[in-house]
mmCIF file of the N, C-alpha and C atoms, coordinates in Angstrom:
data_MODEL
# 
_entry.id   MODEL 
# 
loop_
_atom_site.group_PDB 
_atom_site.id 
_atom_site.type_symbol 
_atom_site.label_atom_id 
_atom_site.label_alt_id 
_atom_site.label_comp_id 
_atom_site.label_asym_id 
_atom_site.label_entity_id 
_atom_site.label_seq_id 
_atom_site.pdbx_PDB_ins_code 
_atom_site.Cartn_x 
_atom_site.Cartn_y 
_atom_site.Cartn_z 
_atom_site.occupancy 
_atom_site.B_iso_or_equiv 
_atom_site.pdbx_formal_charge 
_atom_site.auth_seq_id 
_atom_site.auth_comp_id 
_atom_site.auth_asym_id 
_atom_site.auth_atom_id 
_atom_site.pdbx_PDB_model_num 
ATOM 1   N N  . MET A 1 1  ? -16.601 3.907  -12.152 1.00 0.00 ? 1  MET A N  1 
ATOM 2   C CA . MET A 1 1  ? -16.390 3.438  -10.797 1.00 0.00 ? 1  MET A CA 1 
ATOM 3   C C  . MET A 1 1  ? -15.018 2.761  -10.720 1.00 0.00 ? 1  MET A C  1 
ATOM 4   N N  . ASP A 1 2  ? -14.294 3.053  -9.678  1.00 0.00 ? 2  ASP A N  1 
ATOM 5   C CA . ASP A 1 2  ? -12.945 2.539  -9.496  1.00 0.00 ? 2  ASP A CA 1 
ATOM 6   C C  . ASP A 1 2  ? -12.982 1.103  -8.983  1.00 0.00 ? 2  ASP A C  1 
ATOM 7   N N  . GLU A 1 3  ? -12.098 0.275  -9.519  1.00 0.00 ? 3  GLU A N  1 
ATOM 8   C CA . GLU A 1 3  ? -11.997 -1.120 -9.092  1.00 0.00 ? 3  GLU A CA 1 
ATOM 9   C C  . GLU A 1 3  ? -11.373 -1.198 -7.700  1.00 0.00 ? 3  GLU A C  1 
ATOM 10  N N  . LEU A 1 4  ? -11.936 -2.046 -6.845  1.00 0.00 ? 4  LEU A N  1 
ATOM 11  C CA . LEU A 1 4  ? -11.382 -2.281 -5.516  1.00 0.00 ? 4  LEU A CA 1 
ATOM 12  C C  . LEU A 1 4  ? -10.671 -3.629 -5.510  1.00 0.00 ? 4  LEU A C  1 
ATOM 13  N N  . LEU A 1 5  ? -9.485  -3.654 -4.908  1.00 0.00 ? 5  LEU A N  1 
ATOM 14  C CA . LEU A 1 5  ? -8.682  -4.871 -4.840  1.00 0.00 ? 5  LEU A CA 1 
ATOM 15  C C  . LEU A 1 5  ? -8.417  -5.241 -3.396  1.00 0.00 ? 5  LEU A C  1 
ATOM 16  N N  . SER A 1 6  ? -8.361  -6.526 -3.138  1.00 0.00 ? 6  SER A N  1 
ATOM 17  C CA . SER A 1 6  ? -7.948  -6.981 -1.812  1.00 0.00 ? 6  SER A CA 1 
ATOM 18  C C  . SER A 1 6  ? -6.470  -6.637 -1.632  1.00 0.00 ? 6  SER A C  1 
ATOM 19  N N  . VAL A 1 7  ? -5.996  -6.687 -0.418  1.00 0.00 ? 7  VAL A N  1 
ATOM 20  C CA . VAL A 1 7  ? -4.584  -6.406 -0.146  1.00 0.00 ? 7  VAL A CA 1 
ATOM 21  C C  . VAL A 1 7  ? -3.711  -7.404 -0.902  1.00 0.00 ? 7  VAL A C  1 
ATOM 22  N N  . LYS A 1 8  ? -4.099  -8.661 -0.911  1.00 0.00 ? 8  LYS A N  1 
ATOM 23  C CA . LYS A 1 8  ? -3.340  -9.699 -1.609  1.00 0.00 ? 8  LYS A CA 1 
ATOM 24  C C  . LYS A 1 8  ? -3.306  -9.433 -3.115  1.00 0.00 ? 8  LYS A C  1 
ATOM 25  N N  . ALA A 1 9  ? -4.453  -9.064 -3.700  1.00 0.00 ? 9  ALA A N  1 
ATOM 26  C CA . ALA A 1 9  ? -4.513  -8.768 -5.132  1.00 0.00 ? 9  ALA A CA 1 
ATOM 27  C C  . ALA A 1 9  ? -3.721  -7.506 -5.471  1.00 0.00 ? 9  ALA A C  1 
ATOM 28  N N  . ALA A 1 10 ? -3.760  -6.522 -4.588  1.00 0.00 ? 10 ALA A N  1 
ATOM 29  C CA . ALA A 1 10 ? -2.996  -5.288 -4.808  1.00 0.00 ? 10 ALA A CA 1 
ATOM 30  C C  . ALA A 1 10 ? -1.500  -5.586 -4.811  1.00 0.00 ? 10 ALA A C  1 
ATOM 31  N N  . ALA A 1 11 ? -1.053  -6.431 -3.895  1.00 0.00 ? 11 ALA A N  1 
ATOM 32  C CA . ALA A 1 11 ? 0.360   -6.810 -3.837  1.00 0.00 ? 11 ALA A CA 1 
ATOM 33  C C  . ALA A 1 11 ? 0.761   -7.552 -5.107  1.00 0.00 ? 11 ALA A C  1 
ATOM 34  N N  . ALA A 1 12 ? -0.086  -8.435 -5.579  1.00 0.00 ? 12 ALA A N  1 
ATOM 35  C CA . ALA A 1 12 ? 0.199   -9.177 -6.807  1.00 0.00 ? 12 ALA A CA 1 
ATOM 36  C C  . ALA A 1 12 ? 0.250   -8.246 -8.017  1.00 0.00 ? 12 ALA A C  1 
ATOM 37  N N  . ARG A 1 13 ? -0.639  -7.273 -8.066  1.00 0.00 ? 13 ARG A N  1 
ATOM 38  C CA . ARG A 1 13 ? -0.670  -6.344 -9.198  1.00 0.00 ? 13 ARG A CA 1 
ATOM 39  C C  . ARG A 1 13 ? 0.599   -5.493 -9.265  1.00 0.00 ? 13 ARG A C  1 
ATOM 40  N N  . LEU A 1 14 ? 1.203   -5.247 -8.139  1.00 0.00 ? 14 LEU A N  1 
ATOM 41  C CA . LEU A 1 14 ? 2.442   -4.457 -8.113  1.00 0.00 ? 14 LEU A CA 1 
ATOM 42  C C  . LEU A 1 14 ? 3.682   -5.337 -8.260  1.00 0.00 ? 14 LEU A C  1 
ATOM 43  N N  . GLY A 1 15 ? 3.509   -6.503 -8.822  1.00 0.00 ? 15 GLY A N  1 
ATOM 44  C CA . GLY A 1 15 ? 4.660   -7.344 -9.127  1.00 0.00 ? 15 GLY A CA 1 
ATOM 45  C C  . GLY A 1 15 ? 4.983   -8.364 -8.056  1.00 0.00 ? 15 GLY A C  1 
ATOM 46  N N  . GLY A 1 16 ? 4.035   -8.652 -7.199  1.00 0.00 ? 16 GLY A N  1 
ATOM 47  C CA . GLY A 1 16 ? 4.256   -9.679 -6.190  1.00 0.00 ? 16 GLY A CA 1 
ATOM 48  C C  . GLY A 1 16 ? 4.983   -9.197 -4.952  1.00 0.00 ? 16 GLY A C  1 
ATOM 49  N N  . ILE A 1 17 ? 4.822   -7.914 -4.619  1.00 0.00 ? 17 ILE A N  1 
ATOM 50  C CA . ILE A 1 17 ? 5.422   -7.436 -3.374  1.00 0.00 ? 17 ILE A CA 1 
ATOM 51  C C  . ILE A 1 17 ? 4.680   -8.061 -2.201  1.00 0.00 ? 17 ILE A C  1 
ATOM 52  N N  . SER A 1 18 ? 5.197   -7.912 -1.036  1.00 0.00 ? 18 SER A N  1 
ATOM 53  C CA . SER A 1 18 ? 4.588   -8.480 0.159   1.00 0.00 ? 18 SER A CA 1 
ATOM 54  C C  . SER A 1 18 ? 3.294   -7.746 0.511   1.00 0.00 ? 18 SER A C  1 
ATOM 55  N N  . LYS A 1 19 ? 2.308   -8.504 1.004   1.00 0.00 ? 19 LYS A N  1 
ATOM 56  C CA . LYS A 1 19 ? 1.079   -7.860 1.468   1.00 0.00 ? 19 LYS A CA 1 
ATOM 57  C C  . LYS A 1 19 ? 1.371   -6.952 2.654   1.00 0.00 ? 19 LYS A C  1 
ATOM 58  N N  . TRP A 1 20 ? 2.450   -7.240 3.392   1.00 0.00 ? 20 TRP A N  1 
ATOM 59  C CA . TRP A 1 20 ? 2.819   -6.406 4.532   1.00 0.00 ? 20 TRP A CA 1 
ATOM 60  C C  . TRP A 1 20 ? 3.319   -5.041 4.069   1.00 0.00 ? 20 TRP A C  1 
ATOM 61  N N  . THR A 1 21 ? 3.877   -4.972 2.863   1.00 0.00 ? 21 THR A N  1 
ATOM 62  C CA . THR A 1 21 ? 4.265   -3.671 2.300   1.00 0.00 ? 21 THR A CA 1 
ATOM 63  C C  . THR A 1 21 ? 3.018   -2.846 2.030   1.00 0.00 ? 21 THR A C  1 
ATOM 64  N N  . ILE A 1 22 ? 1.985   -3.482 1.497   1.00 0.00 ? 22 ILE A N  1 
ATOM 65  C CA . ILE A 1 22 ? 0.714   -2.778 1.263   1.00 0.00 ? 22 ILE A CA 1 
ATOM 66  C C  . ILE A 1 22 ? 0.152   -2.261 2.589   1.00 0.00 ? 22 ILE A C  1 
ATOM 67  N N  . TYR A 1 23 ? 0.160   -3.110 3.626   1.00 0.00 ? 23 TYR A N  1 
ATOM 68  C CA . TYR A 1 23 ? -0.327  -2.662 4.937   1.00 0.00 ? 23 TYR A CA 1 
ATOM 69  C C  . TYR A 1 23 ? 0.510   -1.498 5.476   1.00 0.00 ? 23 TYR A C  1 
ATOM 70  N N  . ALA A 1 24 ? 1.829   -1.536 5.259   1.00 0.00 ? 24 ALA A N  1 
ATOM 71  C CA . ALA A 1 24 ? 2.692   -0.435 5.707   1.00 0.00 ? 24 ALA A CA 1 
ATOM 72  C C  . ALA A 1 24 ? 2.329   0.855  4.977   1.00 0.00 ? 24 ALA A C  1 
ATOM 73  N N  . TRP A 1 25 ? 2.110   0.764  3.671   1.00 0.00 ? 25 TRP A N  1 
ATOM 74  C CA . TRP A 1 25 ? 1.740   1.950  2.894   1.00 0.00 ? 25 TRP A CA 1 
ATOM 75  C C  . TRP A 1 25 ? 0.383   2.482  3.325   1.00 0.00 ? 25 TRP A C  1 
ATOM 76  N N  . LEU A 1 26 ? -0.536  1.599  3.703   1.00 0.00 ? 26 LEU A N  1 
ATOM 77  C CA . LEU A 1 26 ? -1.835  2.046  4.207   1.00 0.00 ? 26 LEU A CA 1 
ATOM 78  C C  . LEU A 1 26 ? -1.659  2.819  5.508   1.00 0.00 ? 26 LEU A C  1 
ATOM 79  N N  . SER A 1 27 ? -0.823  2.311  6.400   1.00 0.00 ? 27 SER A N  1 
ATOM 80  C CA . SER A 1 27 ? -0.629  2.995  7.685   1.00 0.00 ? 27 SER A CA 1 
ATOM 81  C C  . SER A 1 27 ? 0.151   4.297  7.521   1.00 0.00 ? 27 SER A C  1 
ATOM 82  N N  . GLN A 1 28 ? 1.005   4.385  6.490   1.00 0.00 ? 28 GLN A N  1 
ATOM 83  C CA . GLN A 1 28 ? 1.771   5.606  6.232   1.00 0.00 ? 28 GLN A CA 1 
ATOM 84  C C  . GLN A 1 28 ? 0.955   6.646  5.469   1.00 0.00 ? 28 GLN A C  1 
ATOM 85  N N  . GLY A 1 29 ? -0.199  6.235  4.946   1.00 0.00 ? 29 GLY A N  1 
ATOM 86  C CA . GLY A 1 29 ? -1.023  7.160  4.176   1.00 0.00 ? 29 GLY A CA 1 
ATOM 87  C C  . GLY A 1 29 ? -0.676  7.209  2.702   1.00 0.00 ? 29 GLY A C  1 
ATOM 88  N N  . ARG A 1 30 ? 0.225   6.365  2.248   1.00 0.00 ? 30 ARG A N  1 
ATOM 89  C CA . ARG A 1 30 ? 0.570   6.336  0.816   1.00 0.00 ? 30 ARG A CA 1 
ATOM 90  C C  . ARG A 1 30 ? -0.554  5.737  -0.012  1.00 0.00 ? 30 ARG A C  1 
ATOM 91  N N  . LEU A 1 31 ? -1.353  4.862  0.588   1.00 0.00 ? 31 LEU A N  1 
ATOM 92  C CA . LEU A 1 31 ? -2.534  4.285  -0.045  1.00 0.00 ? 31 LEU A CA 1 
ATOM 93  C C  . LEU A 1 31 ? -3.731  4.575  0.857   1.00 0.00 ? 31 LEU A C  1 
ATOM 94  N N  . THR A 1 32 ? -4.901  4.634  0.239   1.00 0.00 ? 32 THR A N  1 
ATOM 95  C CA . THR A 1 32 ? -6.125  4.882  0.986   1.00 0.00 ? 32 THR A CA 1 
ATOM 96  C C  . THR A 1 32 ? -6.839  3.564  1.242   1.00 0.00 ? 32 THR A C  1 
ATOM 97  N N  . ARG A 1 33 ? -7.189  3.343  2.486   1.00 0.00 ? 33 ARG A N  1 
ATOM 98  C CA . ARG A 1 33 ? -7.898  2.129  2.894   1.00 0.00 ? 33 ARG A CA 1 
ATOM 99  C C  . ARG A 1 33 ? -9.390  2.315  2.635   1.00 0.00 ? 33 ARG A C  1 
ATOM 100 N N  . VAL A 1 34 ? -10.003 1.301  2.020   1.00 0.00 ? 34 VAL A N  1 
ATOM 101 C CA . VAL A 1 34 ? -11.448 1.269  1.831   1.00 0.00 ? 34 VAL A CA 1 
ATOM 102 C C  . VAL A 1 34 ? -11.943 0.021  2.535   1.00 0.00 ? 34 VAL A C  1 
ATOM 103 N N  . LYS A 1 35 ? -12.796 0.202  3.534   1.00 0.00 ? 35 LYS A N  1 
ATOM 104 C CA . LYS A 1 35 ? -13.326 -0.941 4.272   1.00 0.00 ? 35 LYS A CA 1 
ATOM 105 C C  . LYS A 1 35 ? -14.634 -1.394 3.617   1.00 0.00 ? 35 LYS A C  1 
ATOM 106 N N  . VAL A 1 36 ? -14.712 -2.688 3.323   1.00 0.00 ? 36 VAL A N  1 
ATOM 107 C CA . VAL A 1 36 ? -15.931 -3.302 2.807   1.00 0.00 ? 36 VAL A CA 1 
ATOM 108 C C  . VAL A 1 36 ? -16.257 -4.413 3.801   1.00 0.00 ? 36 VAL A C  1 
ATOM 109 N N  . GLY A 1 37 ? -17.167 -4.119 4.692   1.00 0.00 ? 37 GLY A N  1 
ATOM 110 C CA . GLY A 1 37 ? -17.408 -5.042 5.801   1.00 0.00 ? 37 GLY A CA 1 
ATOM 111 C C  . GLY A 1 37 ? -16.162 -5.070 6.662   1.00 0.00 ? 37 GLY A C  1 
ATOM 112 N N  . ALA A 1 38 ? -15.611 -6.269 6.860   1.00 0.00 ? 38 ALA A N  1 
ATOM 113 C CA . ALA A 1 38 ? -14.394 -6.413 7.653   1.00 0.00 ? 38 ALA A CA 1 
ATOM 114 C C  . ALA A 1 38 ? -13.142 -6.412 6.782   1.00 0.00 ? 38 ALA A C  1 
ATOM 115 N N  . ARG A 1 39 ? -13.320 -6.402 5.461   1.00 0.00 ? 39 ARG A N  1 
ATOM 116 C CA . ARG A 1 39 ? -12.186 -6.496 4.540   1.00 0.00 ? 39 ARG A CA 1 
ATOM 117 C C  . ARG A 1 39 ? -11.563 -5.131 4.271   1.00 0.00 ? 39 ARG A C  1 
ATOM 118 N N  . THR A 1 40 ? -10.251 -5.115 4.135   1.00 0.00 ? 40 THR A N  1 
ATOM 119 C CA . THR A 1 40 ? -9.526  -3.921 3.722   1.00 0.00 ? 40 THR A CA 1 
ATOM 120 C C  . THR A 1 40 ? -9.281  -4.024 2.227   1.00 0.00 ? 40 THR A C  1 
ATOM 121 N N  . MET A 1 41 ? -9.710  -3.011 1.502   1.00 0.00 ? 41 MET A N  1 
ATOM 122 C CA . MET A 1 41 ? -9.558  -2.978 0.053   1.00 0.00 ? 41 MET A CA 1 
ATOM 123 C C  . MET A 1 41 ? -8.744  -1.746 -0.338  1.00 0.00 ? 41 MET A C  1 
ATOM 124 N N  . VAL A 1 42 ? -8.199  -1.784 -1.548  1.00 0.00 ? 42 VAL A N  1 
ATOM 125 C CA . VAL A 1 42 ? -7.382  -0.692 -2.072  1.00 0.00 ? 42 VAL A CA 1 
ATOM 126 C C  . VAL A 1 42 ? -7.915  -0.338 -3.455  1.00 0.00 ? 42 VAL A C  1 
ATOM 127 N N  . ARG A 1 43 ? -8.001  0.947  -3.746  1.00 0.00 ? 43 ARG A N  1 
ATOM 128 C CA . ARG A 1 43 ? -8.448  1.392  -5.073  1.00 0.00 ? 43 ARG A CA 1 
ATOM 129 C C  . ARG A 1 43 ? -7.346  1.150  -6.113  1.00 0.00 ? 43 ARG A C  1 
ATOM 130 N N  . ALA A 1 44 ? -7.735  0.645  -7.267  1.00 0.00 ? 44 ALA A N  1 
ATOM 131 C CA . ALA A 1 44 ? -6.783  0.390  -8.343  1.00 0.00 ? 44 ALA A CA 1 
ATOM 132 C C  . ALA A 1 44 ? -6.110  1.688  -8.804  1.00 0.00 ? 44 ALA A C  1 
ATOM 133 N N  . SER A 1 45 ? -6.837  2.800  -8.767  1.00 0.00 ? 45 SER A N  1 
ATOM 134 C CA . SER A 1 45 ? -6.261  4.081  -9.179  1.00 0.00 ? 45 SER A CA 1 
ATOM 135 C C  . SER A 1 45 ? -5.144  4.526  -8.237  1.00 0.00 ? 45 SER A C  1 
ATOM 136 N N  . ASP A 1 46 ? -5.242  4.167  -6.953  1.00 0.00 ? 46 ASP A N  1 
ATOM 137 C CA . ASP A 1 46 ? -4.168  4.486  -6.010  1.00 0.00 ? 46 ASP A CA 1 
ATOM 138 C C  . ASP A 1 46 ? -2.902  3.694  -6.350  1.00 0.00 ? 46 ASP A C  1 
ATOM 139 N N  . LEU A 1 47 ? -3.081  2.445  -6.786  1.00 0.00 ? 47 LEU A N  1 
ATOM 140 C CA . LEU A 1 47 ? -1.925  1.617  -7.141  1.00 0.00 ? 47 LEU A CA 1 
ATOM 141 C C  . LEU A 1 47 ? -1.203  2.154  -8.368  1.00 0.00 ? 47 LEU A C  1 
ATOM 142 N N  . ALA A 1 48 ? -1.953  2.777  -9.272  1.00 0.00 ? 48 ALA A N  1 
ATOM 143 C CA . ALA A 1 48 ? -1.363  3.278  -10.516 1.00 0.00 ? 48 ALA A CA 1 
ATOM 144 C C  . ALA A 1 48 ? -0.323  4.356  -10.260 1.00 0.00 ? 48 ALA A C  1 
ATOM 145 N N  . ARG A 1 49 ? -0.440  5.093  -9.171  1.00 0.00 ? 49 ARG A N  1 
ATOM 146 C CA . ARG A 1 49 ? 0.513   6.184  -8.920  1.00 0.00 ? 49 ARG A CA 1 
ATOM 147 C C  . ARG A 1 49 ? 1.745   5.731  -8.128  1.00 0.00 ? 49 ARG A C  1 
ATOM 148 N N  . ILE A 1 50 ? 1.722   4.533  -7.551  1.00 0.00 ? 50 ILE A N  1 
ATOM 149 C CA . ILE A 1 50 ? 2.851   4.044  -6.747  1.00 0.00 ? 50 ILE A CA 1 
ATOM 150 C C  . ILE A 1 50 ? 4.148   3.998  -7.558  1.00 0.00 ? 50 ILE A C  1 
ATOM 151 N N  . PRO A 1 51 ? 4.169   3.418  -8.772  1.00 0.00 ? 51 PRO A N  1 
ATOM 152 C CA . PRO A 1 51 ? 5.439   3.398  -9.512  1.00 0.00 ? 51 PRO A CA 1 
ATOM 153 C C  . PRO A 1 51 ? 5.960   4.802  -9.841  1.00 0.00 ? 51 PRO A C  1 
ATOM 154 N N  . GLN A 1 52 ? 5.071   5.764  -9.991  1.00 0.00 ? 52 GLN A N  1 
ATOM 155 C CA . GLN A 1 52 ? 5.488   7.132  -10.284 1.00 0.00 ? 52 GLN A CA 1 
ATOM 156 C C  . GLN A 1 52 ? 6.157   7.776  -9.079  1.00 0.00 ? 52 GLN A C  1 
ATOM 157 N N  . GLU A 1 53 ? 5.699   7.433  -7.888  1.00 0.00 ? 53 GLU A N  1 
ATOM 158 C CA . GLU A 1 53 ? 6.246   8.022  -6.661  1.00 0.00 ? 53 GLU A CA 1 
ATOM 159 C C  . GLU A 1 53 ? 7.498   7.313  -6.180  1.00 0.00 ? 53 GLU A C  1 
ATOM 160 N N  . GLY A 1 54 ? 7.741   6.132  -6.711  1.00 0.00 ? 54 GLY A N  1 
ATOM 161 C CA . GLY A 1 54 ? 8.832   5.304  -6.217  1.00 0.00 ? 54 GLY A CA 1 
ATOM 162 C C  . GLY A 1 54 ? 8.238   4.294  -5.260  1.00 0.00 ? 54 GLY A C  1 
ATOM 163 N N  . ALA A 1 55 ? 8.447   3.043  -5.511  1.00 0.00 ? 55 ALA A N  1 
ATOM 164 C CA . ALA A 1 55 ? 7.729   1.995  -4.797  1.00 0.00 ? 55 ALA A CA 1 
ATOM 165 C C  . ALA A 1 55 ? 8.288   1.684  -3.419  1.00 0.00 ? 55 ALA A C  1 
ATOM 166 N N  . LYS A 1 56 ? 9.482   2.116  -3.107  1.00 0.00 ? 56 LYS A N  1 
ATOM 167 C CA . LYS A 1 56 ? 10.079  1.738  -1.828  1.00 0.00 ? 56 LYS A CA 1 
ATOM 168 C C  . LYS A 1 56 ? 9.458   2.507  -0.671  1.00 0.00 ? 56 LYS A C  1 
ATOM 169 N N  . SER A 1 57 ? 9.294   1.800  0.427   1.00 0.00 ? 57 SER A N  1 
ATOM 170 C CA . SER A 1 57 ? 8.865   2.457  1.659   1.00 0.00 ? 57 SER A CA 1 
ATOM 171 C C  . SER A 1 57 ? 10.042  3.242  2.207   1.00 0.00 ? 57 SER A C  1 
ATOM 172 N N  . PRO A 1 58 ? 9.794   4.354  2.871   1.00 0.00 ? 58 PRO A N  1 
ATOM 173 C CA . PRO A 1 58 ? 10.917  5.089  3.451   1.00 0.00 ? 58 PRO A CA 1 
ATOM 174 C C  . PRO A 1 58 ? 11.628  4.245  4.498   1.00 0.00 ? 58 PRO A C  1 
ATOM 175 N N  . ALA A 1 59 ? 12.918  4.441  4.602   1.00 0.00 ? 59 ALA A N  1 
ATOM 176 C CA . ALA A 1 59 ? 13.700  3.703  5.592   1.00 0.00 ? 59 ALA A CA 1 
ATOM 177 C C  . ALA A 1 59 ? 13.252  4.105  6.991   1.00 0.00 ? 59 ALA A C  1 
ATOM 178 N N  . PRO A 1 60 ? 13.242  3.144  7.908   1.00 0.00 ? 60 PRO A N  1 
ATOM 179 C CA . PRO A 1 60 ? 12.850  3.499  9.273   1.00 0.00 ? 60 PRO A CA 1 
ATOM 180 C C  . PRO A 1 60 ? 13.838  4.478  9.881   1.00 0.00 ? 60 PRO A C  1 
ATOM 181 N N  . ARG A 1 61 ? 13.325  5.348  10.716  1.00 0.00 ? 61 ARG A N  1 
ATOM 182 C CA . ARG A 1 61 ? 14.203  6.310  11.373  1.00 0.00 ? 61 ARG A CA 1 
ATOM 183 C C  . ARG A 1 61 ? 15.073  5.598  12.397  1.00 0.00 ? 61 ARG A C  1 
ATOM 184 N N  . ARG A 1 62 ? 16.303  5.955  12.408  1.00 0.00 ? 62 ARG A N  1 
ATOM 185 C CA . ARG A 1 62 ? 17.220  5.379  13.385  1.00 0.00 ? 62 ARG A CA 1 
ATOM 186 C C  . ARG A 1 62 ? 17.293  6.311  14.583  1.00 0.00 ? 62 ARG A C  1 
ATOM 187 N N  . HIS A 1 63 ? 17.310  5.709  15.729  1.00 0.00 ? 63 HIS A N  1 
ATOM 188 C CA . HIS A 1 63 ? 17.393  6.482  16.950  1.00 0.00 ? 63 HIS A CA 1 
ATOM 189 C C  . HIS A 1 63 ? 18.811  7.019  17.097  1.00 0.00 ? 63 HIS A C  1 
ATOM 190 N N  . GLU A 1 64 ? 18.938  8.287  17.303  1.00 0.00 ? 64 GLU A N  1 
ATOM 191 C CA . GLU A 1 64 ? 20.260  8.885  17.472  1.00 0.00 ? 64 GLU A CA 1 
ATOM 192 C C  . GLU A 1 64 ? 20.613  8.891  18.964  1.00 0.00 ? 64 GLU A C  1 
ATOM 193 N N  . TRP A 1 65 ? 21.692  8.235  19.258  1.00 0.00 ? 65 TRP A N  1 
ATOM 194 C CA . TRP A 1 65 ? 22.152  8.168  20.646  1.00 0.00 ? 65 TRP A CA 1 
ATOM 195 C C  . TRP A 1 65 ? 23.015  9.372  20.956  1.00 0.00 ? 65 TRP A C  1 
ATOM 196 N N  . GLN A 1 66 ? 22.828  9.903  22.115  1.00 0.00 ? 66 GLN A N  1 
ATOM 197 C CA . GLN A 1 66 ? 23.609  11.072 22.505  1.00 0.00 ? 66 GLN A CA 1 
ATOM 198 C C  . GLN A 1 66 ? 24.489  10.748 23.669  1.00 0.00 ? 66 GLN A C  1 
# 
């Protein structure tokens, strides 16, 4: 059975990144959200692949003015 981590614990496990980065990755689909009651949890196995993919979130798209 895969370990479930809170967003705060997941951020700490990845070296103390911001919990908002974890939320951004959840909304981008880079991590899978697991709801336990009202809590958002993250699978530890999902965190293991983040360093392999590159930990940075993609840069926001800039609006091109014409």
